[in-house]
C-alpha positions as CSV (number, residue, x, y, z in Angstrom):
1,M,38.6,216.6,90.8
2,M,41.4,215.6,93.2
3,L,40.4,214.9,96.8
4,E,43.9,215.9,98.1
5,N,43.9,214.9,101.8
6,Y,40.1,214.6,102.2
7,P,38.3,211.3,102.3
8,H,35.2,212.6,100.5
9,H,34.2,215.5,98.3
10,M,31.6,216.7,100.8
11,L,34.2,217.3,103.5
12,K,36.5,219.0,101.0
13,E,33.8,221.2,99.8
14,I,32.8,222.2,103.2
15,F,36.4,223.3,103.9
16,E,36.4,225.2,100.6
17,E,33.7,227.5,101.9
18,P,36.0,230.4,103.1
19,E,37.6,230.6,99.6
20,V,34.1,230.4,98.0
21,L,32.9,233.3,100.1
22,R,36.0,235.4,99.3
23,N,35.5,234.8,95.6
24,T,31.8,235.8,95.8
25,I,32.7,239.0,97.6
26,R,35.5,239.8,95.2
27,L,33.7,239.0,91.9
28,E,30.1,240.0,92.8
29,R,30.4,243.1,94.9
30,D,30.5,245.7,92.2
31,R,28.0,243.8,90.0
32,L,25.5,243.6,92.9
33,R,25.7,247.4,93.5
34,E,24.9,248.0,89.9
35,L,22.1,245.4,89.9
36,S,20.6,247.0,93.1
37,S,20.5,250.4,91.4
38,K,18.5,248.9,88.5
39,I,16.1,246.9,90.8
40,I,15.4,250.0,92.9
41,S,14.8,252.1,89.8
42,E,12.2,249.5,88.6
43,D,10.2,250.2,91.8
44,Y,8.8,246.8,92.4
45,D,5.9,246.3,94.8
46,M,7.2,243.0,96.1
47,I,9.6,240.1,95.4
48,Y,8.6,236.5,95.1
49,I,11.4,234.1,95.9
50,T,11.5,230.5,94.8
51,G,13.8,227.4,94.8
52,S,13.9,223.8,95.7
53,G,15.6,222.0,98.6
54,T,18.7,223.8,99.8
55,S,18.0,226.7,97.4
56,Y,14.6,227.1,98.8
57,H,16.1,227.4,102.3
58,A,18.6,230.0,100.9
59,G,15.5,231.9,99.6
60,L,13.9,231.9,103.0
61,A,17.1,233.3,104.5
62,S,17.2,236.0,101.8
63,Q,13.6,236.9,102.5
64,Y,14.5,237.6,106.1
65,A,17.4,239.9,105.1
66,L,15.4,241.7,102.4
67,S,12.5,242.3,104.8
68,N,14.6,243.4,107.7
69,L,17.4,245.4,106.0
70,A,15.9,246.7,102.7
71,K,12.3,246.8,104.1
72,I,11.1,245.0,101.0
73,I,7.9,242.9,100.9
74,A,9.0,239.4,100.0
75,S,7.4,236.0,99.9
76,T,9.1,232.6,99.5
77,L,7.4,229.6,97.8
78,P,8.7,226.2,96.9
79,A,9.4,226.1,93.2
80,S,7.2,222.9,92.7
81,E,4.3,224.8,94.2
82,F,4.9,228.2,92.7
83,H,2.4,227.9,89.8
84,Q,-0.4,226.9,92.2
85,W,0.1,229.6,94.7
86,I,0.5,232.9,92.8
87,P,-2.5,234.7,91.4
88,S,-3.4,233.9,87.8
89,E,-3.7,237.7,87.1
90,I,-1.0,239.9,88.4
91,S,-1.9,243.6,89.0
92,R,1.2,244.6,90.9
93,K,4.7,245.1,89.8
94,I,6.6,242.0,91.0
95,L,10.0,240.5,90.6
96,L,10.7,236.8,90.9
97,M,14.1,235.8,92.4
98,A,14.5,232.2,91.3
99,I,17.4,230.2,92.9
100,S,19.1,227.1,91.4
101,Q,22.7,226.1,91.8
102,S,22.7,224.4,88.4
103,G,20.1,226.6,86.7
104,E,18.6,223.5,85.3
105,S,16.2,222.3,88.0
106,S,12.9,221.5,86.3
107,D,10.7,222.8,89.1
108,V,12.6,226.2,89.2
109,I,12.5,226.5,85.3
110,R,8.8,225.9,85.4
111,A,8.3,228.5,88.1
112,A,10.4,231.0,86.0
113,D,8.3,230.3,82.9
114,V,5.0,230.8,84.8
115,A,6.3,234.1,86.2
116,L,7.4,235.4,82.8
117,Q,4.1,234.4,81.2
118,R,2.3,236.5,83.9
119,G,4.5,239.5,83.3
120,I,6.8,239.1,86.2
121,K,10.4,239.9,85.6
122,L,13.0,237.3,86.5
123,L,16.1,237.6,88.7
124,A,18.1,234.3,88.5
125,V,20.5,233.3,91.3
126,T,22.6,230.5,89.8
127,N,26.2,229.3,89.9
128,T,26.0,228.5,86.2
129,S,26.1,231.5,83.9
130,D,25.2,229.6,80.7
131,S,22.3,227.7,82.3
132,T,18.7,227.6,81.1
133,L,17.6,229.7,84.0
134,A,20.3,232.4,83.4
135,K,19.3,232.6,79.7
136,K,15.7,233.3,80.6
137,A,16.4,235.9,83.2
138,N,16.2,239.7,83.1
139,F,18.8,240.0,85.8
140,C,21.4,237.5,87.2
141,I,23.3,237.0,90.5
142,F,26.2,234.5,90.3
143,P,27.3,233.0,93.6
144,R,30.9,231.9,93.0
145,S,30.9,228.4,94.5
146,G,32.7,226.6,91.7
147,K,31.8,223.0,90.8
148,E,30.3,220.9,93.6
149,L,30.7,217.2,93.2
150,A,29.0,215.8,96.4
151,I,25.2,215.5,96.0
152,P,24.5,217.3,99.4
153,A,24.8,221.0,98.8
154,T,27.2,222.7,101.2
155,K,29.5,225.3,99.6
156,T,26.9,226.2,97.1
157,Y,24.5,227.1,100.0
158,V,26.9,229.4,101.7
159,A,27.8,231.1,98.4
160,Q,24.1,231.6,97.7
161,L,23.6,233.1,101.2
162,M,26.6,235.5,100.8
163,A,25.5,236.7,97.4
164,M,21.9,237.4,98.5
165,Y,23.0,239.0,101.8
166,M,25.3,241.3,99.7
167,F,22.3,242.0,97.5
168,S,20.1,242.8,100.5
169,V,22.7,245.2,101.9
170,S,23.2,246.9,98.5
171,L,19.4,247.3,98.1
172,A,19.2,248.8,101.6
173,L,21.9,251.3,100.9
174,E,20.4,252.2,97.5
175,K,17.1,252.9,99.2
176,G,18.7,255.1,101.7
177,K,18.2,252.8,104.7
178,N,21.6,253.7,106.0
179,H,21.1,253.3,109.8
180,G,23.8,250.8,110.7
181,I,23.8,249.1,107.3
182,S,27.3,250.2,106.3
183,E,28.6,248.7,109.6
184,M,26.7,245.5,108.9
185,E,28.2,245.3,105.4
186,E,31.7,245.5,106.8
187,S,30.9,242.7,109.3
188,L,29.5,240.6,106.5
189,Y,32.7,240.8,104.7
190,E,34.4,239.3,107.7
191,A,32.5,236.0,107.1
192,P,35.3,234.2,105.3
193,R,37.7,234.6,108.2
194,I,35.0,233.6,110.7
195,V,33.9,230.6,108.7
196,E,37.6,229.4,108.3
197,Y,38.2,229.7,112.1
198,A,34.9,228.0,112.9
199,L,35.5,225.0,110.7
200,E,39.0,224.4,112.0
201,S,38.0,224.9,115.7
202,L,34.8,222.7,115.5
203,K,36.0,219.8,113.3
204,S,37.2,217.5,116.0
205,K,34.4,218.2,118.5
206,V,31.7,217.7,115.9
207,Q,33.3,214.4,114.8
208,E,33.4,213.1,118.3
209,T,29.8,214.1,118.9
210,A,28.7,212.4,115.7
211,D,30.4,209.2,116.8
212,K,28.8,209.4,120.2
213,F,25.2,209.9,118.8
214,K,25.4,207.8,115.6
215,D,22.8,205.3,116.8
216,K,20.1,207.8,117.6
217,N,17.0,207.4,115.4
218,A,15.6,210.8,115.1
219,V,16.8,214.5,115.2
220,F,14.7,217.5,115.8
221,L,16.4,220.9,115.0
222,L,14.9,224.1,116.5
223,G,15.7,227.6,115.5
224,S,14.1,231.0,115.6
225,G,14.2,234.1,113.4
226,P,16.7,233.7,110.6
227,N,17.9,230.4,112.1
228,Y,14.5,228.7,111.6
229,V,16.1,228.4,108.1
230,T,19.2,226.8,109.6
231,A,17.0,224.2,111.4
232,L,15.4,223.3,108.0
233,E,18.7,223.1,106.2
234,G,20.4,221.1,108.9
235,A,17.4,218.6,108.9
236,L,17.7,218.3,105.1
237,K,21.5,217.5,105.3
238,L,20.8,214.8,107.9
239,K,18.1,213.2,105.8
240,E,20.3,213.3,102.6
241,T,23.5,212.0,104.1
242,C,22.5,209.9,107.1
243,K,19.2,208.3,106.1
244,I,17.7,209.2,109.5
245,F,14.5,211.0,110.4
246,S,15.2,214.6,111.0
247,E,12.9,217.6,111.0
248,G,13.4,221.4,111.5
249,F,11.0,223.6,113.4
250,A,10.6,227.2,114.6
251,T,11.6,226.8,118.2
252,R,8.3,227.5,120.0
253,E,6.2,225.9,117.2
254,F,7.8,222.6,118.3
255,L,5.9,222.9,121.5
256,H,2.6,222.8,119.6
257,G,2.4,219.1,119.1
258,P,5.8,217.7,117.8
259,I,7.3,217.7,121.4
260,R,5.2,214.5,121.9
261,L,7.8,212.6,119.9
262,V,10.7,213.5,122.1
263,D,12.2,210.5,124.0
264,E,15.5,208.8,124.9
265,E,16.0,207.9,121.2
266,T,16.0,211.4,120.0
267,I,18.5,214.3,119.6
268,V,17.2,217.9,119.9
269,V,19.5,220.4,118.3
270,M,18.8,223.9,119.6
271,I,20.1,226.8,117.5
272,A,20.2,230.0,119.4
273,S,21.8,233.5,119.1
274,P,23.4,234.7,122.4
275,D,20.3,236.7,123.3
276,E,18.1,233.6,123.0
277,V,20.3,231.2,124.9
278,E,18.9,231.7,128.3
279,D,15.3,230.9,127.2
280,T,16.6,228.1,125.0
281,V,18.5,226.4,127.8
282,K,15.4,226.5,130.0
283,L,13.5,224.8,127.2
284,S,16.2,222.2,126.8
285,R,15.8,221.0,130.3
286,S,12.3,219.8,129.5
287,F,13.7,217.8,126.6
288,K,16.3,216.3,128.8
289,R,13.6,215.2,131.3
290,F,12.0,213.3,128.5
291,G,15.3,211.5,127.9
292,A,16.5,213.4,124.8
293,S,20.1,214.3,124.1
294,V,20.5,218.1,123.6
295,I,23.1,219.8,121.3
296,M,23.3,223.6,121.4
297,I,24.6,225.8,118.6
298,S,25.4,229.4,119.5
299,E,28.2,231.9,119.7
300,K,31.2,231.9,122.1
301,S,30.8,234.3,124.9
302,H,31.2,234.3,128.7
303,K,27.4,234.3,129.2
304,V,26.8,231.5,126.7
305,E,29.6,229.3,128.1
306,Q,28.1,229.5,131.6
307,L,24.6,228.5,130.3
308,V,25.5,225.6,128.0
309,N,26.7,223.4,130.9
310,D,23.1,222.3,131.0
311,V,23.2,220.6,127.5
312,D,25.0,217.5,126.4
313,E,27.1,219.1,123.8
314,A,27.6,222.7,122.5
315,F,29.1,223.9,119.2
316,L,30.1,227.5,119.8
317,L,30.9,229.8,116.9
318,P,33.1,233.0,116.8
319,E,31.1,236.2,117.4
320,G,31.1,238.9,114.7
321,I,28.3,238.1,112.2
322,P,25.2,240.4,112.5
323,Q,22.0,238.5,113.4
324,P,20.3,238.8,109.9
325,F,23.3,237.0,108.4
326,S,23.7,234.4,111.1
327,P,22.5,231.4,109.0
328,L,25.8,231.6,107.2
329,P,28.0,230.5,110.2
330,Y,25.3,228.7,112.1
331,V,24.9,226.0,109.4
332,L,28.7,225.0,109.5
333,P,28.5,222.6,112.5
334,L,25.4,221.0,111.0
335,Q,27.1,220.4,107.7
336,L,30.0,218.8,109.6
337,F,27.7,216.9,111.9
338,A,25.8,215.4,108.9
339,Y,29.0,214.5,107.2
340,Y,30.6,212.8,110.2
341,T,27.3,211.0,111.2
342,S,27.1,209.6,107.7
343,V,30.6,208.3,107.8
344,S,30.0,206.9,111.3
345,K,27.1,204.9,109.9
346,G,29.3,203.5,107.1
347,L,27.5,205.5,104.4
348,N,28.9,207.4,101.5
349,P,28.0,211.1,102.0
350,D,29.0,212.0,98.5
351,K,26.5,209.8,96.8
352,P,23.3,209.2,98.9
353,E,21.1,206.5,97.4
354,K,18.0,207.7,95.5
355,L,19.3,211.2,95.1
356,T,20.7,213.1,92.1
357,K,22.5,216.4,92.0
358,V,20.0,218.0,89.7
359,V,16.3,217.1,89.7
360,R,15.1,217.4,86.1
């Protein structure tokens, strides 16, 4: 595939995300409405969600949306652990949502097989319609990311998020949970425009920040609510592309032990929605007292711009995406930061050593 004017596939694929989102909306909207009707008619007691790596993080994000919008009981488990954690005898009516970009991940396939053996129906979320996972499934969702050549998942992640957010909204509407849901759906469909603007506006600043902090040895990423997922995914991207220690935490859980590791060699990335920024900035002051560099990710508003003067760098996103869907734009500066930090360190972000695109 031609790189055009991009030095690496990873950067090209990040900047393909607006079009990937448009394609997913255009091609999956009607299918997801029909699927939602079928799922509601089945009257499942709960949904298990499983995946590996980035797909597991997408599953956690979808659990938040399903729980908060469609009021569905959901539980997310890593695919490699699924067979050990679910009951050997299933007495409830359960659906498994299994997520795999390729549809060939051995851990996800094993989880799907275990579920089917125990009478659990399978909903596959995969970019590959003729994959092993899709062929096993009772139902399918197809995020429309196109082929991804870089090993670190970027555009496939945002396509998964969009597809599953659309699914959550459709389920909520089908269940009659209409309070504000239609308005949230319309806001969700603004995501391609917001993502496009965010990438263009943040590119230079993120690159400068990556160059500035390239010699730091550890990164802690903190997020709350749905952006706990963003902290996990951002940490994974940094591990994969930059070969540095990085870990994601729920914001206040970080205070229960891990804060001991903060010093002048560390970066703390604080991911906060506008209503969380005030408390987050107060917390950041303690990290700065320990010598850490602090980066804030939030949304651009007058209130936020006044508060972020207390941090070293701030990546501010356009407003407009409802809070349950915020992992979609909030991951963008972290994808860029991982890419540019990798390049600053003289690494190849497309082909990290020891990693493969599909774990079989």
